[in-house]
C-alpha positions in Angstrom: -49.1 22.1 -38.0 -50.5 23.9 -34.9 -48.3 25.4 -32.2 -49.2 22.6 -29.8 -48.2 19.9 -32.2 -44.9 21.7 -32.9 -44.1 21.8 -29.2 -44.9 18.1 -28.9 -42.6 17.2 -31.9 -39.8 19.4 -30.4 -40.2 17.8 -27.0 -40.0 14.4 -28.5 -36.9 15.3 -30.5 -35.2 16.5 -27.4 -36.0 13.3 -25.6 -34.6 11.2 -28.4 -31.4 13.3 -28.4 -31.0 13.0 -24.7 -31.6 9.2 -24.9 -28.8 9.1 -27.5 -26.4 11.1 -25.4 -27.0 9.0 -22.3 -26.5 5.7 -24.1 -23.6 6.9 -26.2 -20.3 5.0 -25.5 -17.6 6.7 -23.4 -15.1 6.2 -26.1 -15.6 5.7 -29.9 -15.9 2.1 -31.1 -12.5 0.6 -31.6 -10.8 3.1 -29.4 -9.3 2.8 -25.9 -8.8 5.5 -23.3 -5.2 6.0 -22.4 -3.9 8.7 -20.1 -2.9 10.8 -23.1 -6.3 10.3 -24.8 -8.0 7.7 -26.9 -6.0 5.4 -29.2 -7.0 2.7 -31.6 -7.2 -0.7 -30.0 -5.4 -2.1 -32.9 -2.3 -0.1 -31.9 -2.0 -1.3 -28.3 0.6 -4.0 -29.3 2.2 -6.2 -26.6 0.3 -5.4 -23.4 0.8 -6.1 -19.7 -2.7 -6.1 -18.3 -2.0 -5.7 -14.5 0.8 -3.7 -13.1 1.2 -0.8 -10.6 3.5 2.2 -11.1 3.0 3.1 -7.4 0.9 1.6 -4.7 0.1 1.7 -1.0 -2.4 0.0 1.2 -5.1 2.3 2.8 -3.7 4.1 5.9 -0.3 4.9 4.4 -1.1 8.6 4.5 -1.1 8.4 8.4 2.7 7.9 8.0 3.1 10.7 5.4 4.7 13.1 7.9 7.7 10.7 8.2 7.4 9.3 4.6 5.7 11.8 2.3 5.1 11.0 -1.4 8.2 11.8 -3.4 6.8 12.5 -6.9 10.2 13.1 -8.5 11.8 9.9 -7.2 8.7 7.9 -8.2 8.9 9.4 -11.7 12.6 8.5 -12.0 12.2 5.0 -10.8 9.3 4.3 -13.2 11.1 5.8 -16.2 13.9 3.3 -15.7 11.5 0.4 -15.3 9.4 1.3 -18.3 12.7 1.3 -20.4 13.3 -2.2 -19.3 9.8 -3.2 -20.5 10.2 -1.4 -23.8 13.5 -3.2 -24.5 11.3 -6.3 -25.0 8.7 -4.6 -27.0 6.1 -3.9 -24.4 3.9 -1.1 -25.9 1.1 -0.8 -23.4 0.8 -1.1 -19.6 -2.5 -1.2 -17.6 -2.1 0.3 -14.1 -4.6 -1.5 -12.0 -4.5 0.8 -9.0 -8.0 1.6 -7.7 -9.6 4.8 -6.3 -9.5 3.6 -2.6 -5.8 2.8 -2.2 -2.7 4.9 -2.4 -0.7 5.4 -5.6 -3.2 6.3 -8.3 -1.7 9.4 -9.8 -2.9 10.6 -13.2 -0.2 13.3 -13.3 2.5 10.7 -12.9 0.9 8.5 -15.6 0.8 11.4 -18.1 4.4 12.3 -17.4 5.5 8.7 -17.9 3.6 8.3 -21.1 4.9 11.6 -22.6 8.5 10.9 -21.7 8.6 7.2 -22.9 5.9 7.0 -25.6 4.4 3.9 -23.9 0.6 3.6 -23.7 -0.6 3.7 -20.2 -4.2 2.8 -19.3 -5.4 3.7 -15.8 -8.3 2.3 -13.8 -11.4 3.4 -12.0 -12.5 1.0 -9.4 -12.6 -0.3 -5.8 -10.3 -2.7 -4.1 -11.5 -5.5 -1.7 -13.4 -5.0 1.5 -10.5 -6.5 3.5 -7.7 -4.4 2.0 -9.4 -1.4 0.5 -11.2 1.5 2.1 -14.8 0.3 2.5 -16.0 2.5 5.4 -17.1 5.5 3.4 -19.6 3.6 1.3 -20.2 0.7 3.7 -21.6 2.9 6.5 -24.1 4.4 4.0 -25.2 0.9 3.0 -25.3 -0.5 6.6 -26.7 2.5 8.4 -29.0 4.2 5.9 -29.8 1.5 3.4 -28.2 3.4 0.5 -28.0 1.7 -2.8 -24.2 2.0 -3.0 -24.0 0.0 -6.2 -25.7 2.9 -8.0 -23.6 5.4 -6.0 -20.3 3.7 -6.8 -21.2 3.2 -10.4 -21.7 7.0 -10.8 -18.1 7.5 -9.7 -16.9 4.9 -12.2 -18.9 6.4 -15.0 -17.8 10.0 -14.2 -14.1 9.0 -14.2 -14.6 7.2 -17.5 -16.6 9.9 -19.4 -15.3 13.1 -17.8 -12.0 12.2 -16.2 -10.4 11.6 -12.8 -10.8 14.7 -10.7 -9.5 17.7 -12.6 -6.7 15.8 -14.3 -8.5 15.3 -17.6 -7.3 11.7 -17.6 -10.1 9.3 -18.4 -10.1 5.8 -17.0 -9.7 3.0 -19.5 -10.7 0.0 -17.4 -12.9 -0.8 -14.4 -10.9 -2.7 -11.7 -12.7 -4.4 -8.8 -11.8 -7.1 -6.3 -13.0 -9.6 -3.8 -11.5 -10.9 -0.5 -10.4 -14.5 0.1 -12.6 -17.7 0.6 -16.3 -17.8 1.3 -19.2 -16.0 -0.3 -18.7 -12.5 -1.8 -19.6 -10.0 0.9 -22.6 -7.7 0.7 -20.2 -4.7 0.2 -18.1 -6.4 -2.5 -21.3 -7.6 -4.2 -22.4 -4.0 -4.5 -18.9 -3.0 -5.9 -19.1 -5.7 -8.5 -22.6 -4.8 -9.5 -21.4 -1.2 -9.8 -18.8 -2.4 -12.2 -21.4 -4.0 -14.4 -23.6 -0.9 -14.3 -20.6 1.1 -15.5 -19.7 -1.4 -18.1 -23.2 -1.2 -19.6 -23.1 2.6 -19.6 -19.6 3.0 -21.1 -18.6 -0.2 -22.8 -15.3 -0.5 -20.8 -13.9 -3.8 -19.8 -13.8 -5.1 -16.2 -10.6 -6.5 -14.7 -10.4 -8.1 -11.3 -8.4 -9.0 -8.2 -9.0 -12.3 -6.5 -7.6 -13.1 -3.1 -6.2 -16.5 -2.4 -6.6 -19.5 -4.8 -10.3 -19.0 -5.1 -13.0 -16.4 -6.0 -12.8 -16.3 -9.8 -15.7 -18.6 -10.4 -17.9 -16.6 -8.0 -16.9 -13.3 -9.6 -17.6 -14.6 -13.1 -21.0 -15.9 -12.0 -22.0 -12.6 -10.5 -20.9 -10.6 -13.5 -22.9 -12.9 -15.9 -25.9 -12.8 -13.6 -25.9 -9.0 -13.7 -25.6 -9.0 -17.5 -22.0 -8.1 -18.0 -20.4 -8.8 -21.4 -18.2 -11.9 -20.8 -15.9 -10.8 -23.6 -15.2 -7.7 -21.6 -14.4 -9.4 -18.4 -10.9 -10.5 -17.3 -10.7 -12.5 -14.0 -7.4 -11.7 -12.4 -4.9 -13.5 -10.2 -5.9 -16.9 -11.3 -2.2 -17.6 -10.9 -2.8 -17.7 -7.2 -4.1 -21.3 -7.8 -2.1 -24.3 -8.8 -5.4 -26.2 -9.8 -5.9 -26.3 -13.6 -9.4 -27.5 -13.1 -10.2 -24.2 -11.3 -8.8 -22.3 -14.3 -10.9 -24.3 -16.7 -14.0 -23.8 -14.6 -13.6 -20.0 -15.0 -12.7 -20.3 -18.7 -15.9 -22.3 -19.2 -17.8 -19.1 -18.3 -16.6 -17.5 -21.6 -14.5 -14.8 -19.8 -10.8 -14.0 -20.0 -8.4 -15.0 -17.3 -5.1 -13.5 -16.3 -2.1 -15.3 -15.0 -0.9 -11.9 -13.8 1.4 -12.6 -10.8 4.4 -14.1 -12.6 7.4 -13.6 -10.4 5.4 -13.4 -7.2 6.8 -16.8 -6.3 5.3 -16.9 -2.7 1.9 -17.4 -4.4 2.8 -19.9 -7.1 6.3 -20.6 -8.5 7.0 -19.6 -12.1 7.8 -23.2 -13.3 4.4 -24.4 -12.0 2.5 -21.6 -13.8 4.5 -22.1 -17.0 3.4 -25.8 -17.0 -0.3 -24.8 -16.4 -0.3 -22.1 -19.1 1.4 -24.4 -21.6 -1.2 -27.2 -20.9 -4.1 -24.8 -21.3 -2.6 -23.6 -24.6 -2.3 -27.2 -25.7 -6.0 -27.7 -24.9 -7.1 -24.7 -26.9 -7.5 -22.0 -24.3 -4.8 -19.5 -25.6 -7.4 -17.1 -26.9 -8.8 -16.5 -23.3 -5.5 -16.1 -21.4 -3.4 -13.0 -20.6 -0.1 -12.7 -18.8 1.2 -10.0 -16.4 3.1 -9.6 -13.1 1.2 -7.3 -10.7 4.5 -5.6 -10.0 4.6 -2.6 -7.7 7.4 -0.3 -8.9 7.2 2.1 -5.9 5.6 1.4 -2.5 4.4 4.6 -0.9 5.2 5.3 2.8 8.2 4.0 4.6 10.3 1.3 2.8 9.6 -2.3 3.5 12.4 -4.2 5.1 11.8 -7.8 3.9 14.2 -10.6 5.2 16.9 -11.7 2.7 15.2 -15.1 2.1 12.1 -13.3 0.9 14.1 -10.9 -1.3 15.6 -14.0 -3.0 12.1 -15.5 -3.6 10.9 -12.2 -5.1 14.0 -11.7 -7.3 11.9 -12.3 -10.5 9.0 -10.1 -9.5 9.9 -7.5 -12.1 8.5 -5.9 -15.2 10.7 -7.9 -17.7 10.3 -11.4 -16.1 7.7 -12.6 -18.6 9.6 -11.3 -21.6 13.0 -12.6 -20.4 12.1 -15.9 -18.7 8.5 -16.9 -19.0 8.0 -16.8 -22.8 11.1 -18.8 -23.5 10.1 -21.4 -21.0 6.6 -21.6 -22.6 8.2 -22.1 -26.0 10.3 -25.0 -24.6 7.0 -26.7 -23.6 5.5 -26.3 -27.1 3.7 -23.0 -26.9 3.9 -21.4 -30.3 4.9 -17.9 -31.3 1.3 -17.4 -32.5 -0.1 -18.5 -29.2 2.2 -16.1 -27.4 1.1 -13.3 -29.7 -2.5 -14.3 -28.9 -2.0 -14.0 -25.2 0.2 -10.8 -25.2 -1.3 -8.8 -28.1 -4.6 -10.1 -29.5 -6.4 -10.9 -26.2 -5.7 -7.5 -24.5 -6.9 -5.8 -27.7 -10.0 -8.0 -28.0 -10.9 -7.4 -24.3 -11.3 -3.7 -25.1 -13.1 -4.5 -28.3 -15.4 -7.2 -26.7 -14.3 -9.9 -29.1 
């Protein structure tokens, strides 16, 4: 073979190798990124798919002179709360805090996982235009015509494949959200498209925030139009709605849904949600449903001072509400132990596996 032919063969070999590297999954098949490294999806066990160890709305840092982040206190509070969850057999918690709000702290997650033995999966992602921090990317989109879907997807992919900052912690889910009623905005459309780009590149699941009792159908439609794997999409906060037909319309898309605000009674009271979930199980939808709370264990910034009536309403917004109150109530309405296992163990595992 002549020298020129050898160079051609070598060049082709390099291209093939590069193509393989670029398309290689971010985590080995059957494995899930936790904050302490990849684990087998089969070992996740009973899983809460949407919680927050610490959270703050954008702008909280403007108050940090008066109310700085107290890492030690946040660690202590969360250790106590995780023990309450573990008492009921919770083995994995997904922290759904996105890049553009306060509270995402890989150092905290690692410390909690090491001290308790619980699996913690953290997110890469962007919150809603209304309650997130859109200005950085939005100005590039509006002023300069930048393709921010591609730009944002690069952030997601980097945090999945290489890790968040210098922490070494790799994100295990992609979390995005949309604001309340009306069409999905241009900015949020770009964020959701970025999530699909990142899913295609890494194989990770997408979980979502929906605002108000709507938005899930539109999210699912956009994801499917962009070519997302429906078996790796979980539409969140469907518990905001009391309309079972809304839930069925999302389920008809072939995606998972999460009744993940149990205990947040100002949205939908627990007894109403229990009846809806029980009816959906009766109609054969248990294999598409997940349950969680969307709790915030520590609010950053100055403490909130809610009125006593509100505190009473939120008394069950806690990490053990589903285990202690919701699951027994579901059983009373005919939901079987097998269906509960499906919702709490099998579906979270299958979301990561794409099954």
